[in-house]
py3Dmol code that shows the C-alpha trace and the ligand (Angstrom):
import py3Dmol

protein = """\
ATOM      1  CA  UNK A   1     -14.845  -6.830  19.584  1.00  0.00           C
ATOM      2  CA  UNK A   2     -16.889  -9.131  17.373  1.00  0.00           C
ATOM      3  CA  UNK A   3     -16.576  -9.794  13.659  1.00  0.00           C
ATOM      4  CA  UNK A   4     -19.462  -7.436  12.906  1.00  0.00           C
ATOM      5  CA  UNK A   5     -17.905  -4.546  14.820  1.00  0.00           C
ATOM      6  CA  UNK A   6     -14.557  -5.083  13.096  1.00  0.00           C
ATOM      7  CA  UNK A   7     -16.254  -5.323   9.702  1.00  0.00           C
ATOM      8  CA  UNK A   8     -18.134  -2.058  10.241  1.00  0.00           C
ATOM      9  CA  UNK A   9     -14.954  -0.286  11.364  1.00  0.00           C
ATOM     10  CA  UNK A  10     -13.072  -1.700   8.359  1.00  0.00           C
ATOM     11  CA  UNK A  11     -15.779  -0.216   6.146  1.00  0.00           C
ATOM     12  CA  UNK A  12     -15.166   3.143   7.852  1.00  0.00           C
ATOM     13  CA  UNK A  13     -11.445   2.980   7.082  1.00  0.00           C
ATOM     14  CA  UNK A  14     -12.305   2.038   3.483  1.00  0.00           C
ATOM     15  CA  UNK A  15     -14.492   5.147   3.221  1.00  0.00           C
ATOM     16  CA  UNK A  16     -11.515   7.179   4.472  1.00  0.00           C
ATOM     17  CA  UNK A  17      -9.356   5.587   1.749  1.00  0.00           C
ATOM     18  CA  UNK A  18     -11.997   6.399  -0.885  1.00  0.00           C
ATOM     19  CA  UNK A  19     -11.882  10.026   0.213  1.00  0.00           C
ATOM     20  CA  UNK A  20      -8.091  10.164  -0.058  1.00  0.00           C
ATOM     21  CA  UNK A  21      -8.356   8.483  -3.501  1.00  0.00           C
ATOM     22  CA  UNK A  22     -10.891  11.065  -4.597  1.00  0.00           C
ATOM     23  CA  UNK A  23      -8.649  13.927  -3.490  1.00  0.00           C
ATOM     24  CA  UNK A  24      -5.553  12.393  -5.139  1.00  0.00           C
ATOM     25  CA  UNK A  25      -7.467  11.892  -8.374  1.00  0.00           C
ATOM     26  CA  UNK A  26      -8.492  15.535  -8.302  1.00  0.00           C
ATOM     27  CA  UNK A  27      -4.760  16.293  -8.153  1.00  0.00           C
ATOM     28  CA  UNK A  28      -3.870  14.109 -11.130  1.00  0.00           C
ATOM     29  CA  UNK A  29      -2.998  10.837  -9.354  1.00  0.00           C
ATOM     30  CA  UNK A  30      -5.265   8.108 -10.809  1.00  0.00           C
ATOM     31  CA  UNK A  31      -7.639   5.971  -8.770  1.00  0.00           C
ATOM     32  CA  UNK A  32      -5.076   3.186  -8.090  1.00  0.00           C
ATOM     33  CA  UNK A  33      -5.678   3.621  -4.357  1.00  0.00           C
ATOM     34  CA  UNK A  34      -9.034   1.855  -4.637  1.00  0.00           C
ATOM     35  CA  UNK A  35      -7.241  -1.482  -4.968  1.00  0.00           C
ATOM     36  CA  UNK A  36      -6.549  -1.126  -1.231  1.00  0.00           C
ATOM     37  CA  UNK A  37     -10.195  -1.494  -0.170  1.00  0.00           C
ATOM     38  CA  UNK A  38     -10.438  -5.332  -0.132  1.00  0.00           C
ATOM     39  CA  UNK A  39      -7.107  -5.403   1.697  1.00  0.00           C
ATOM     40  CA  UNK A  40      -8.360  -2.919   4.301  1.00  0.00           C
ATOM     41  CA  UNK A  41     -11.303  -5.272   4.887  1.00  0.00           C
ATOM     42  CA  UNK A  42      -9.003  -8.312   5.010  1.00  0.00           C
ATOM     43  CA  UNK A  43      -6.605  -6.572   7.415  1.00  0.00           C
ATOM     44  CA  UNK A  44      -9.465  -5.571   9.684  1.00  0.00           C
ATOM     45  CA  UNK A  45     -10.578  -9.161  10.272  1.00  0.00           C
ATOM     46  CA  UNK A  46      -7.289 -11.055   9.830  1.00  0.00           C
ATOM     47  CA  UNK A  47      -5.827 -10.667  13.368  1.00  0.00           C
ATOM     48  CA  UNK A  48      -8.601 -12.866  14.825  1.00  0.00           C
ATOM     49  CA  UNK A  49      -7.212 -15.849  12.928  1.00  0.00           C
ATOM     50  CA  UNK A  50      -5.715 -16.601  16.372  1.00  0.00           C
ATOM     51  CA  UNK A  51      -9.230 -17.338  17.686  1.00  0.00           C
ATOM     52  CA  UNK A  52     -10.663 -20.760  16.920  1.00  0.00           C
ATOM     53  CA  UNK A  53     -14.229 -19.427  16.824  1.00  0.00           C
ATOM     54  CA  UNK A  54     -13.643 -16.459  14.534  1.00  0.00           C
ATOM     55  CA  UNK A  55     -15.065 -16.318  11.032  1.00  0.00           C
ATOM     56  CA  UNK A  56     -11.660 -15.970   9.397  1.00  0.00           C
ATOM     57  CA  UNK A  57     -10.488 -19.136  11.234  1.00  0.00           C
ATOM     58  CA  UNK A  58     -13.468 -21.053   9.869  1.00  0.00           C
ATOM     59  CA  UNK A  59     -12.466 -19.945   6.380  1.00  0.00           C
ATOM     60  CA  UNK A  60      -8.764 -20.754   6.805  1.00  0.00           C
ATOM     61  CA  UNK A  61      -8.691 -23.588   9.368  1.00  0.00           C
ATOM     62  CA  UNK A  62      -5.200 -24.896   8.594  1.00  0.00           C
ATOM     63  CA  UNK A  63      -3.528 -21.478   8.777  1.00  0.00           C
ATOM     64  CA  UNK A  64      -5.494 -20.720  11.949  1.00  0.00           C
ATOM     65  CA  UNK A  65      -4.388 -23.987  13.574  1.00  0.00           C
ATOM     66  CA  UNK A  66      -0.751 -23.297  12.730  1.00  0.00           C
ATOM     67  CA  UNK A  67      -0.935 -19.778  14.156  1.00  0.00           C
ATOM     68  CA  UNK A  68      -2.771 -20.977  17.266  1.00  0.00           C
ATOM     69  CA  UNK A  69       0.025 -23.459  17.927  1.00  0.00           C
ATOM     70  CA  UNK A  70       2.441 -20.561  18.500  1.00  0.00           C
ATOM     71  CA  UNK A  71       0.228 -17.871  20.068  1.00  0.00           C
ATOM     72  CA  UNK A  72      -2.776 -17.339  22.323  1.00  0.00           C
ATOM     73  CA  UNK A  73      -5.782 -15.203  21.341  1.00  0.00           C
ATOM     74  CA  UNK A  74      -4.861 -11.516  21.128  1.00  0.00           C
ATOM     75  CA  UNK A  75      -1.186 -12.371  21.163  1.00  0.00           C
ATOM     76  CA  UNK A  76       1.306 -11.883  18.363  1.00  0.00           C
ATOM     77  CA  UNK A  77      -1.238 -11.300  15.566  1.00  0.00           C
ATOM     78  CA  UNK A  78      -2.520  -8.316  17.560  1.00  0.00           C
ATOM     79  CA  UNK A  79       0.850  -6.568  17.763  1.00  0.00           C
ATOM     80  CA  UNK A  80       0.744  -2.992  16.432  1.00  0.00           C
ATOM     81  CA  UNK A  81       4.119  -3.718  14.845  1.00  0.00           C
ATOM     82  CA  UNK A  82       2.456  -5.699  12.016  1.00  0.00           C
ATOM     83  CA  UNK A  83       0.274  -2.809  10.879  1.00  0.00           C
ATOM     84  CA  UNK A  84       3.263  -0.467  10.917  1.00  0.00           C
ATOM     85  CA  UNK A  85       5.413  -3.043   9.093  1.00  0.00           C
ATOM     86  CA  UNK A  86       2.802  -3.484   6.329  1.00  0.00           C
ATOM     87  CA  UNK A  87       2.610   0.280   5.808  1.00  0.00           C
ATOM     88  CA  UNK A  88       6.421   0.534   5.750  1.00  0.00           C
ATOM     89  CA  UNK A  89       6.524  -2.317   3.202  1.00  0.00           C
ATOM     90  CA  UNK A  90       3.975  -0.447   1.078  1.00  0.00           C
ATOM     91  CA  UNK A  91       6.136   2.674   1.125  1.00  0.00           C
ATOM     92  CA  UNK A  92       9.189   0.535   0.289  1.00  0.00           C
ATOM     93  CA  UNK A  93       7.436  -1.074  -2.684  1.00  0.00           C
ATOM     94  CA  UNK A  94       6.334   2.335  -3.972  1.00  0.00           C
ATOM     95  CA  UNK A  95      10.019   3.193  -4.422  1.00  0.00           C
ATOM     96  CA  UNK A  96      10.155   0.559  -7.189  1.00  0.00           C
ATOM     97  CA  UNK A  97       8.034   2.961  -9.221  1.00  0.00           C
ATOM     98  CA  UNK A  98       5.629   2.307 -12.059  1.00  0.00           C
ATOM     99  CA  UNK A  99       2.221   0.695 -11.772  1.00  0.00           C
ATOM    100  CA  UNK A 100       3.700  -2.249  -9.832  1.00  0.00           C
ATOM    101  CA  UNK A 101       5.008   0.160  -7.210  1.00  0.00           C
ATOM    102  CA  UNK A 102       1.756   2.070  -7.063  1.00  0.00           C
ATOM    103  CA  UNK A 103      -0.568  -0.948  -6.755  1.00  0.00           C
ATOM    104  CA  UNK A 104       1.832  -2.768  -4.436  1.00  0.00           C
ATOM    105  CA  UNK A 105       1.968   0.273  -2.178  1.00  0.00           C
ATOM    106  CA  UNK A 106      -1.810   0.541  -1.835  1.00  0.00           C
ATOM    107  CA  UNK A 107      -2.210  -3.202  -1.237  1.00  0.00           C
ATOM    108  CA  UNK A 108       0.230  -3.165   1.690  1.00  0.00           C
ATOM    109  CA  UNK A 109      -0.868   0.217   3.041  1.00  0.00           C
ATOM    110  CA  UNK A 110      -4.475  -1.064   2.910  1.00  0.00           C
ATOM    111  CA  UNK A 111      -3.533  -4.234   4.771  1.00  0.00           C
ATOM    112  CA  UNK A 112      -1.661  -2.177   7.389  1.00  0.00           C
ATOM    113  CA  UNK A 113      -4.468   0.319   7.918  1.00  0.00           C
ATOM    114  CA  UNK A 114      -6.998  -2.521   8.151  1.00  0.00           C
ATOM    115  CA  UNK A 115      -4.840  -4.246  10.750  1.00  0.00           C
ATOM    116  CA  UNK A 116      -4.507  -1.042  12.794  1.00  0.00           C
ATOM    117  CA  UNK A 117      -8.281  -0.529  12.555  1.00  0.00           C
ATOM    118  CA  UNK A 118      -8.774  -3.996  14.056  1.00  0.00           C
ATOM    119  CA  UNK A 119      -6.459  -3.090  16.924  1.00  0.00           C
ATOM    120  CA  UNK A 120      -8.283   0.184  17.495  1.00  0.00           C
ATOM    121  CA  UNK A 121     -11.485  -1.852  17.893  1.00  0.00           C
ATOM    122  CA  UNK A 122      -9.914  -4.358  20.280  1.00  0.00           C
ATOM    123  CA  UNK A 123      -8.260  -1.575  22.284  1.00  0.00           C
ATOM    124  CA  UNK A 124     -11.789  -0.431  23.204  1.00  0.00           C
ATOM    125  CA  UNK A 125     -12.395  -3.714  25.025  1.00  0.00           C
ATOM    126  CA  UNK A 126     -11.542  -4.571  28.630  1.00  0.00           C
ATOM    127  CA  UNK A 127      -8.990  -7.149  27.492  1.00  0.00           C
ATOM    128  CA  UNK A 128      -7.078  -4.477  25.542  1.00  0.00           C
ATOM    129  CA  UNK A 129      -4.288  -5.302  23.099  1.00  0.00           C
ATOM    130  CA  UNK A 130      -0.680  -6.397  23.612  1.00  0.00           C
ATOM    131  CA  UNK A 131       2.050  -3.778  23.386  1.00  0.00           C
ATOM    132  CA  UNK A 132       4.124  -5.622  20.816  1.00  0.00           C
ATOM    133  CA  UNK A 133       7.743  -4.539  20.421  1.00  0.00           C
ATOM    134  CA  UNK A 134       7.709  -0.892  19.325  1.00  0.00           C
ATOM    135  CA  UNK A 135       5.311   0.249  22.062  1.00  0.00           C
ATOM    136  CA  UNK A 136       6.827  -1.616  24.977  1.00  0.00           C
ATOM    137  CA  UNK A 137       7.788   1.691  26.630  1.00  0.00           C
ATOM    138  CA  UNK A 138       4.306   3.214  26.475  1.00  0.00           C
ATOM    139  CA  UNK A 139       2.944   2.397  29.943  1.00  0.00           C
ATOM    140  CA  UNK A 140       3.726   0.314  32.993  1.00  0.00           C
ATOM    141  CA  UNK A 141       0.951  -2.153  32.354  1.00  0.00           C
ATOM    142  CA  UNK A 142       1.179  -5.243  30.251  1.00  0.00           C
ATOM    143  CA  UNK A 143      -1.387  -4.177  27.681  1.00  0.00           C
ATOM    144  CA  UNK A 144      -2.819  -1.115  25.954  1.00  0.00           C
ATOM    145  CA  UNK A 145      -6.313   0.339  26.131  1.00  0.00           C
ATOM    146  CA  UNK A 146      -7.839   3.201  24.171  1.00  0.00           C
ATOM    147  CA  UNK A 147      -9.643   4.511  27.226  1.00  0.00           C
ATOM    148  CA  UNK A 148      -7.585   5.557  30.258  1.00  0.00           C
ATOM    149  CA  UNK A 149      -7.334   2.950  32.998  1.00  0.00           C
ATOM    150  CA  UNK A 150      -9.472   5.090  35.289  1.00  0.00           C
ATOM    151  CA  UNK A 151     -12.283   5.103  32.723  1.00  0.00           C
ATOM    152  CA  UNK A 152     -12.509   1.368  32.315  1.00  0.00           C
ATOM    153  CA  UNK A 153     -16.302   1.432  32.450  1.00  0.00           C
ATOM    154  CA  UNK A 154     -16.250   2.858  28.914  1.00  0.00           C
ATOM    155  CA  UNK A 155     -14.580  -0.321  27.674  1.00  0.00           C
ATOM    156  CA  UNK A 156     -16.506  -3.032  25.879  1.00  0.00           C
ATOM    157  CA  UNK A 157     -16.974  -6.475  27.299  1.00  0.00           C
ATOM    158  CA  UNK A 158     -16.319  -9.222  24.790  1.00  0.00           C
ATOM    159  CA  UNK A 159     -19.116 -11.518  23.748  1.00  0.00           C
ATOM    160  CA  UNK A 160     -20.379 -13.465  20.778  1.00  0.00           C
ATOM    161  CA  UNK A 161     -22.884 -10.796  19.789  1.00  0.00           C
ATOM    162  CA  UNK A 162     -21.978  -7.112  19.400  1.00  0.00           C
ATOM    163  CA  UNK A 163     -23.308  -5.056  22.315  1.00  0.00           C
ATOM    164  CA  UNK A 164     -25.103  -1.745  21.811  1.00  0.00           C
ATOM    165  CA  UNK A 165     -21.920   0.057  22.904  1.00  0.00           C
ATOM    166  CA  UNK A 166     -19.916  -1.867  20.293  1.00  0.00           C
ATOM    167  CA  UNK A 167     -22.357  -0.881  17.551  1.00  0.00           C
ATOM    168  CA  UNK A 168     -22.171   2.686  18.816  1.00  0.00           C
ATOM    169  CA  UNK A 169     -18.351   2.911  18.815  1.00  0.00           C
ATOM    170  CA  UNK A 170     -18.039   1.234  15.413  1.00  0.00           C
ATOM    171  CA  UNK A 171     -20.796   3.421  13.959  1.00  0.00           C
ATOM    172  CA  UNK A 172     -19.088   6.532  15.359  1.00  0.00           C
ATOM    173  CA  UNK A 173     -15.849   5.586  13.598  1.00  0.00           C
ATOM    174  CA  UNK A 174     -17.521   4.806  10.295  1.00  0.00           C
ATOM    175  CA  UNK A 175     -20.029   7.654  10.543  1.00  0.00           C
ATOM    176  CA  UNK A 176     -17.279  10.221  11.164  1.00  0.00           C
ATOM    177  CA  UNK A 177     -15.420   9.136   8.005  1.00  0.00           C
ATOM    178  CA  UNK A 178     -18.634   9.026   5.990  1.00  0.00           C
ATOM    179  CA  UNK A 179     -19.482  12.558   7.142  1.00  0.00           C
ATOM    180  CA  UNK A 180     -16.012  13.788   6.207  1.00  0.00           C
ATOM    181  CA  UNK A 181     -16.257  12.040   2.821  1.00  0.00           C
ATOM    182  CA  UNK A 182     -19.619  13.709   2.154  1.00  0.00           C
ATOM    183  CA  UNK A 183     -18.208  17.125   3.040  1.00  0.00           C
ATOM    184  CA  UNK A 184     -15.229  16.573   0.729  1.00  0.00           C
ATOM    185  CA  UNK A 185     -17.485  15.499  -2.162  1.00  0.00           C
ATOM    186  CA  UNK A 186     -19.852  18.421  -1.650  1.00  0.00           C
ATOM    187  CA  UNK A 187     -17.417  21.228  -0.833  1.00  0.00           C
ATOM    188  CA  UNK A 188     -14.037  19.821  -1.940  1.00  0.00           C
TER     189      UNK A 188
END
"""
ligand_1 = """\
1
ZN
Zn -8.996 -9.207 17.623
"""
view = py3Dmol.view(width=600, height=400)
view.addModel(protein, "pdb")
view.setStyle({"model": 0}, {"cartoon": {"style": "trace"}})
view.addModel(ligand_1, "xyz")
view.setStyle({"model": 1}, {"stick": {}})
view.zoomTo()
view.show()
């Protein structure tokens, strides 16, 4: 999936976070969750730092070069384990309590959800994503795909420009969250 597809999907996850923030605020928990939004966006483009031609690599060339010296594209930075670890760290930090705990939690949860959103996008491609450590047991193949193996034609082919199918999948993700958010604001 290209940068644009990942960015659009990250925006969808941010909308989902906004909705949760809105609901929490209605229940007396202040809008601290909104601090997560830039970290959702960061998490949703960060894994491609392992690709020399990605936008994030152009921004952070030294970090990208270091990471590329230890992994191939869609290797270790695309492990699901990272997203889960970030979310677990967020929950851990929240136990410290106070505003530090609250903001720290949303920063790490945002980063984790952004990362998982990136992997959701890449799992729609033919190349799939690596299984990482926690999901090693999941299937007999080396990688993971969102669509069943028998329905491979639904998968995206990777290119420099987003295909129509990529726009469609990303828009479905973001549109679904936007629709839910609208319903919550109107009826909630
Ligand atoms: Zn990627």
